[in-house]
C-alpha positions in Angstrom: 108.5 92.0 39.5 110.4 89.2 38.6 110.4 88.1 42.6 106.2 89.0 42.4 106.2 86.9 39.6 108.0 83.7 41.7 106.0 84.2 44.2 102.8 84.0 42.5 103.8 80.7 40.7 104.7 79.3 44.5 101.8 80.5 46.0 99.7 78.5 42.8 101.5 75.3 43.1 100.8 75.4 46.9 97.7 76.2 46.4 97.0 73.2 44.2 98.8 71.0 46.3 96.5 71.7 49.0 93.2 71.8 47.0 94.3 68.8 44.5 93.0 68.3 41.1 90.8 66.0 39.1 89.7 65.5 35.6 86.3 67.0 34.8 85.5 69.1 38.5 84.7 72.7 38.4 87.4 75.2 39.2 85.4 78.2 39.3 84.8 81.0 36.5 86.8 82.7 34.1 86.4 86.1 33.7 83.8 87.4 31.1 81.6 84.3 31.7 78.1 84.2 31.2 74.9 84.3 33.5 74.4 81.3 35.6 72.3 80.2 38.7 74.3 78.7 41.2 72.5 76.3 44.1 74.6 75.5 46.8 73.8 73.4 49.8 76.3 73.6 52.5 76.6 70.9 55.5 78.8 73.1 58.0 79.8 70.7 60.9 81.4 73.5 63.1 83.3 73.4 66.6 84.8 76.1 67.9 87.0 76.2 65.3 84.9 74.4 62.7 85.1 72.6 59.3 82.5 73.1 56.9 82.2 70.8 54.4 80.0 71.7 51.6 78.6 70.0 49.1 78.0 72.0 45.9 75.6 70.7 42.7 76.9 73.5 40.0 78.1 72.7 36.6 80.6 74.8 35.7 83.9 76.2 38.0 83.4 79.2 39.7 85.3 81.6 42.2 83.1 82.9 44.3 83.0 85.0 47.5 79.9 83.4 49.5 77.9 85.8 52.7 76.7 83.1 54.9 73.8 84.0 57.7 77.1 82.9 60.5 79.0 85.6 58.6 81.1 83.3 57.6 83.4 83.2 54.6 83.2 79.7 52.0 85.6 78.7 49.9 84.1 76.6 47.2 85.4 74.1 45.0 84.5 70.7 43.4 84.9 69.6 47.0 84.8 72.4 49.7 87.0 72.7 52.9 86.2 75.5 54.8 87.2 76.7 58.2 84.7 78.8 60.4 85.1 80.8 62.9 82.0 79.3 65.1 80.9 76.6 67.1 78.0 75.8 65.9 75.9 73.3 62.8 74.7 75.2 60.3 72.6 74.1 56.9 72.7 76.2 54.6 70.9 76.2 51.6 72.3 79.2 49.2 70.9 80.1 46.2 73.4 82.4 44.2 73.1 84.1 40.8 76.3 85.1 39.6 76.7 87.4 36.0 80.1 86.9 34.4 80.8 88.7 31.4 82.8 86.0 29.2 82.6 82.3 28.5 83.2 79.6 31.1 84.2 76.2 29.4 85.7 73.6 31.6 86.8 70.5 29.7 88.7 67.6 31.2 92.4 67.1 30.2 93.2 64.5 27.5 94.4 62.5 29.5 94.2 61.6 33.3 97.0 63.9 34.2 98.8 66.9 32.9 101.8 68.8 33.8 100.9 72.0 36.1 103.6 73.8 34.2 102.2 73.3 30.8 99.2 74.8 32.1 100.7 77.8 33.1 103.0 78.1 30.0 99.9 78.1 27.9 98.2 81.0 29.6 101.7 82.7 29.7 102.0 83.0 33.1 98.5 84.4 33.7 96.7 82.6 36.3 92.6 82.7 37.4 92.2 84.2 40.9 91.2 80.7 42.0 94.1 79.6 40.7 92.1 77.7 38.0 93.9 76.5 34.6 92.7 76.8 30.9 89.4 76.0 29.5 91.7 72.8 27.8 93.0 72.0 30.9 92.2 70.6 34.4 95.7 71.0 36.5 97.1 67.7 37.8 99.8 66.9 39.9 103.4 68.1 38.5 105.4 65.7 36.0 103.0 63.0 35.6 102.2 61.9 32.5 102.8 62.2 28.4 101.0 63.1 25.0 103.2 60.9 22.4 105.8 58.9 22.0 106.9 55.3 21.5 106.7 54.5 25.6 103.4 56.4 25.7 100.0 55.3 26.3 98.3 57.7 24.7 95.0 56.2 25.8 95.9 56.8 29.7 98.9 59.8 28.9 100.8 57.3 31.2 104.4 56.0 30.0 104.8 52.4 28.9 106.3 49.8 31.5 109.6 48.6 31.0 108.5 45.4 29.9 107.1 46.8 26.8 108.8 46.6 23.8 109.1 49.7 21.8 111.5 48.8 18.6 112.4 45.2 17.0 115.7 44.9 14.5 116.4 41.7 12.8 120.2 40.5 11.7 120.2 38.1 8.8 123.6 35.4 8.4 124.3 32.1 7.9 125.5 29.1 10.0 128.8 29.2 8.0 130.3 29.4 4.6 130.4 25.7 3.2 127.5 24.6 1.0 124.6 23.6 3.3 125.2 26.4 5.6 121.8 27.9 6.9 120.0 31.0 6.7 119.5 32.5 10.1 118.1 35.7 11.7 118.5 37.4 15.1 116.0 39.7 16.6 117.0 42.7 19.3 114.4 44.0 21.1 114.4 47.9 22.6 112.2 48.1 25.6 110.5 51.3 27.4 112.6 53.1 30.3 108.9 53.2 32.0 109.9 56.9 32.9 110.3 58.6 29.6 108.0 58.8 26.1 111.1 57.8 24.4 112.7 54.0 23.5 115.5 54.8 25.5 115.0 51.6 27.9 117.1 48.4 28.2 118.3 46.1 24.7 117.7 42.3 24.6 119.4 40.8 22.1 117.6 37.5 21.0 118.9 33.9 19.6 119.7 33.2 16.0 117.0 31.0 14.7 116.9 29.0 11.3 115.0 30.8 8.5 115.7 28.6 5.7 117.1 24.7 5.8 119.7 24.7 2.7 120.6 21.7 1.1 124.4 20.6 0.2 123.7 21.9 -3.2 122.9 24.8 -2.3 124.6 27.9 -0.5 123.5 30.4 1.9 123.5 33.9 1.0 122.3 37.1 2.9 122.0 41.3 2.9 120.6 43.6 5.6 117.1 42.8 4.1 117.3 38.8 4.6 118.6 35.5 3.9 118.4 32.5 2.0 119.4 29.5 0.1 120.8 29.5 -3.3 120.8 26.4 -5.8 123.6 25.3 -7.2 122.3 23.4 -10.4 125.5 21.8 -11.1 126.8 21.4 -7.3 128.4 22.9 -4.8 132.4 22.6 -4.0 134.1 24.8 -0.9 130.7 26.9 -0.8 130.8 28.1 -4.5 128.4 26.5 -6.9 130.2 24.8 -9.6 130.9 26.6 -12.7 129.9 23.8 -15.3 132.1 22.8 -18.4 129.4 23.2 -20.5 125.4 24.1 -20.9 124.2 22.0 -24.4 125.6 20.0 -27.0 125.2 16.0 -27.8 128.4 15.4 -24.9 127.2 17.8 -22.2 125.7 16.4 -19.3 123.6 19.0 -18.5 122.4 17.7 -15.3 125.9 18.0 -13.6 127.3 20.7 -16.4 130.3 18.3 -17.4 131.6 16.7 -20.8 130.3 12.7 -21.4 133.2 10.2 -21.2 134.7 8.7 -24.5 132.9 5.4 -23.9 129.3 7.5 -24.6 127.4 7.1 -27.9 126.4 10.2 -29.1 125.2 9.4 -32.4 124.7 6.0 -34.4 124.5 5.2 -38.5 124.1 2.5 -40.9 126.5 2.0 -43.8 125.1 0.0 -47.1 127.3 -2.1 -49.6 126.7 -4.8 -51.9 128.7 -7.7 -51.3 129.3 -8.3 -55.0 128.7 -7.3 -58.5 127.1 -10.7 -59.9 124.1 -12.4 -59.6 123.2 -13.5 -55.9 125.3 -10.6 -54.6 123.1 -9.7 -51.0 123.1 -6.2 -49.7 124.8 -5.8 -46.6 125.2 -3.5 -43.4 127.5 -2.4 -40.7 126.2 -0.5 -37.8 128.7 3.0 -36.7 128.5 4.2 -33.6 130.2 7.8 -32.8 131.4 8.4 -29.7 132.4 11.6 -27.2 136.0 12.5 -26.7 135.4 13.4 -23.3 136.7 17.0 -24.2 134.3 18.3 -25.7 130.5 19.0 -26.0 130.3 18.0 -29.5 130.3 14.3 -30.8 133.8 14.0 -32.5 135.3 11.3 -30.7 135.9 8.1 -32.6 133.8 5.7 -34.8 133.6 1.9 -33.7 131.6 -0.5 -36.4 129.9 -3.3 -35.6 131.0 -5.4 -38.7 129.4 -6.1 -42.2 126.2 -8.4 -41.7 123.4 -9.2 -44.5 121.0 -7.0 -44.8 119.3 -8.9 -47.4 119.4 -12.0 -49.4 119.2 -11.3 -52.8 118.9 -14.8 -54.1 120.5 -16.2 -57.3 118.3 -14.8 -59.6 118.8 -11.0 -58.3 121.6 -8.7 -58.0 122.4 -6.1 -55.6 122.6 -2.7 -57.4 122.7 1.2 -55.9 119.9 3.5 -57.2 119.6 6.6 -56.0 119.2 6.4 -52.6 119.8 2.9 -51.5 121.4 -0.6 -51.8 118.7 -2.6 -53.0 117.7 -6.1 -54.5 117.0 -6.4 -58.1 115.6 -9.2 -59.8 116.5 -10.8 -63.0 113.0 -11.2 -64.6 115.3 -13.0 -67.4 117.7 -15.0 -65.1 121.4 -14.4 -65.1 123.9 -14.5 -67.7 127.5 -14.8 -66.8 126.4 -13.2 -63.6 124.8 -10.6 -64.8 120.9 -10.1 -65.5 119.9 -11.2 -68.8 118.0 -7.9 -70.5 117.7 -9.3 -74.1 114.0 -11.4 -74.0 112.7 -13.5 -76.7 109.3 -11.7 -77.8 106.5 -13.7 -79.8 103.8 -12.7 -82.0 102.0 -15.5 -83.8 104.8 -16.6 -86.1 107.4 -14.0 -85.6 109.6 -13.4 -82.9 111.9 -10.6 -81.9 115.2 -10.6 -79.3 114.4 -7.4 -77.4 114.5 -5.5 -74.1 111.9 -3.6 -72.5 112.3 0.5 -71.9 110.2 2.2 -69.8 109.8 6.0 -71.0 111.2 8.2 -68.1 108.5 11.1 -70.1 105.5 9.0 -70.8 105.9 5.9 -68.2 105.1 4.0 -71.5 106.6 0.4 -71.8 108.4 -0.2 -75.2 110.4 -3.2 -76.8 113.2 -1.9 -78.1 113.4 -3.6 -81.4 110.8 -3.5 -83.8 109.2 -6.0 -85.7 110.4 -6.3 -89.0 109.7 -9.1 -92.3 111.9 -10.4 -94.6 110.0 -8.2 -97.2 111.1 -5.0 -95.4 108.0 -5.0 -92.7 104.4 -5.4 -92.2 101.1 -4.0 -93.6 98.9 -2.2 -91.6 96.2 -4.7 -90.6 99.1 -7.4 -89.8 100.7 -4.5 -87.6 97.5 -4.8 -85.4 97.4 -8.4 -84.8 101.0 -8.7 -84.2 100.5 -6.1 -81.0 97.4 -7.8 -80.0 99.1 -11.6 -80.0 102.3 -10.4 -78.4 103.9 -11.8 -75.3 106.9 -10.0 -74.2 107.9 -9.7 -70.6 105.7 -11.9 -69.2 102.9 -8.8 -70.4 100.1 -9.7 -73.1 98.4 -6.4 -72.9 100.2 -4.5 -76.0 98.7 -2.7 -78.1 99.4 -0.3 -81.6 100.3 2.9 -80.2 98.2 5.9 -81.4 100.0 8.8 -83.0 100.4 10.5 -80.1 102.0 7.8 -78.3 104.3 7.4 -81.4 105.2 10.4 -81.2 106.2 10.7 -77.7 109.3 8.9 -79.1 110.3 11.7 -81.1 113.8 13.0 -79.9 115.6 16.0 -81.6 113.1 17.3 -84.1 111.1 19.7 -82.1 108.3 20.5 -85.3 106.8 17.1 -84.5 108.1 16.3 -80.9 104.9 16.4 -78.7 103.6 20.3 -78.3 105.4 21.0 -81.7 104.7 22.7 -85.0 102.8 19.5 -86.1 99.1 19.5 -85.5 98.6 16.1 -86.1 97.0 14.4 -82.9 94.6 11.9 -81.9 92.1 14.4 -82.1 93.1 16.2 -85.2 93.9 14.0 -88.1 92.8 16.2 -91.2 94.9 17.6 -93.8 94.5 21.0 -91.8 96.2 19.8 -89.1 99.4 18.2 -91.4 101.5 21.5 -92.1 104.8 21.5 -90.3 104.6 17.5 -89.5 107.8 16.6 -92.7 110.5 19.0 -91.3 113.0 16.3 -92.3 115.5 16.5 -89.5 118.8 15.1 -88.7 118.4 12.7 -85.4 120.5 12.0 -82.5 123.2 9.5 -81.2 125.3 7.6 -83.3 122.9 6.7 -85.9 121.3 9.9 -86.0 117.7 8.6 -85.6 115.2 10.6 -84.3 114.2 8.3 -81.3 115.3 7.4 -78.2 118.9 6.1 -77.8 117.8 3.2 -76.4 115.7 2.1 -79.3 117.8 -0.3 -81.2 117.7 0.4 -85.2 118.3 -2.6 -88.0 119.8 -2.8 -90.9 116.3 -3.8 -92.8 114.9 -1.5 -95.2 112.3 0.5 -94.3 112.9 -0.4 -90.7 113.0 3.2 -89.4 109.3 4.1 -90.2 106.7 2.8 -87.5 103.0 2.2 -87.9 100.2 4.2 -85.3 96.8 3.0 -84.9 95.5 6.8 -85.9 93.2 6.2 -88.9 91.4 8.4 -91.5 89.8 8.8 -94.7 92.0 10.9 -97.6 89.6 11.5 -100.2 88.1 8.1 -100.0 91.1 6.3 -99.5 91.7 5.0 -95.5 95.1 5.9 -94.0 97.0 5.6 -90.9 99.6 7.8 -89.6 103.1 6.6 -89.4 106.6 8.2 -87.9 110.0 8.0 -89.4 112.4 8.4 -87.1 114.9 8.5 -89.6 114.2 12.0 -90.3 111.0 13.0 -87.7 108.5 12.8 -90.4 104.5 12.2 -89.6 103.1 11.3 -92.6 100.1 9.2 -93.4 100.6 6.2 -95.5 97.7 3.7 -97.0 96.2 1.0 -94.9 95.0 -1.0 -97.8 97.0 -1.6 -101.0 97.0 -3.6 -104.2 99.3 -6.9 -104.6 101.3 -4.9 -106.7 102.1 -1.5 -104.8 101.9 -2.8 -100.9 102.7 -0.6 -97.6 104.9 -2.6 -95.8 106.2 -0.4 -92.0 107.8 -1.8 -89.0 105.6 -2.7 -86.0 106.6 -1.2 -82.1 104.2 -2.0 -79.9 103.6 -0.4 -76.1 102.0 -0.9 -73.1 100.5 2.3 -71.4 99.5 1.2 -68.4 101.6 -0.1 -65.6 
């Protein structure tokens, strides 16, 4: 049985070699075909051993046994070669009607040629009596064509030629290891062999080409996936990026990552002083320059000075003083005495005068003269007090006035009941008897003199010197009165504004400036 199978295969190959195969040509009918009508037009050229060439116009592949009137046997394919035993020339027109029991579908190969062995293998060695292949293939010469693969032209079923590249691999590298070495790549191309669908042809290694031109402050890096230039922000030495000494700070050069030298000035300041304590002293200044140490990013080097220089010339009638924040020139409005500003001044009003200072209350901003006006008899009557303040010329100011009771009470210190806002209800707008309870507490004052006024006020030894008039008047049962403050005990009390010659009322006078 094995020999018979081998014989059949050999016979099939021989038949194909003799008959040939072409794409889409009819190969006869498979068993189980449908009923079809064949119309054959045969043109026979006969000799004693004649060869008939038949041209068939049927649309399917039939395996027929035809009987001609000349008793010849024809074998028909897409292109028939017949051998007849007669010597005449016949023109036969045959109309054949064949009935098949199956479906006869002849399809072309998916490519121009196909392996005959594949045809046979598909059908497990079962061959049509006329050596036709299956309906899905057309037999072609053995060994030609391919179905797929990197080197298979699937449009034609043929192998790509050996000039066809089928794979490219890329290697990456650097031109060197020093700073400024460039990034490069090299392609290796695999070609087809021309005899296989596999990518198994020759290898061609290309030359190195530049990918990135690295600068002198860059280094080249590469991996399997690529090569590139990496910037060194602080410079490059020996193929490696420099490690910075510092990255921030007053004494760090961030462009190079190095410490600044000790000549670099990292901070400056100004220093002020007075060049003396007498009138005519000046405000002087020197510039300070702090340097870097050269070994640290912080400003911790030496400090150099420019030397003292006059920043403000105070003049002969001013003195250099230090206030809460600065050194300034302070004018001496009364001039200088023994190198110091004169603080006492002569203030006059009519025929009266006092030797006094001016003091500004830090609480209210009111300006007062520290010594009051008295008289040899112990003070002034009420209307005389108003005249004194109206005519007062003191410290270059003439806008003095007799204080109201609220203004006069703002000077009380150490007596809570009569201080501003205390239990005593007497104010500029509340003067009647209903406001007066709690206004005579009899306090003991503050300071060495135990007075209830600021220590800046200077008491005198004159009798009644501690009680002062206000301008706040009211009518007490038909008798006009004005409120006073006794700074000896903090009492607030009304005094008559008019009095008989036998019983005069005298009090002291202290004027105020309520506007700057």
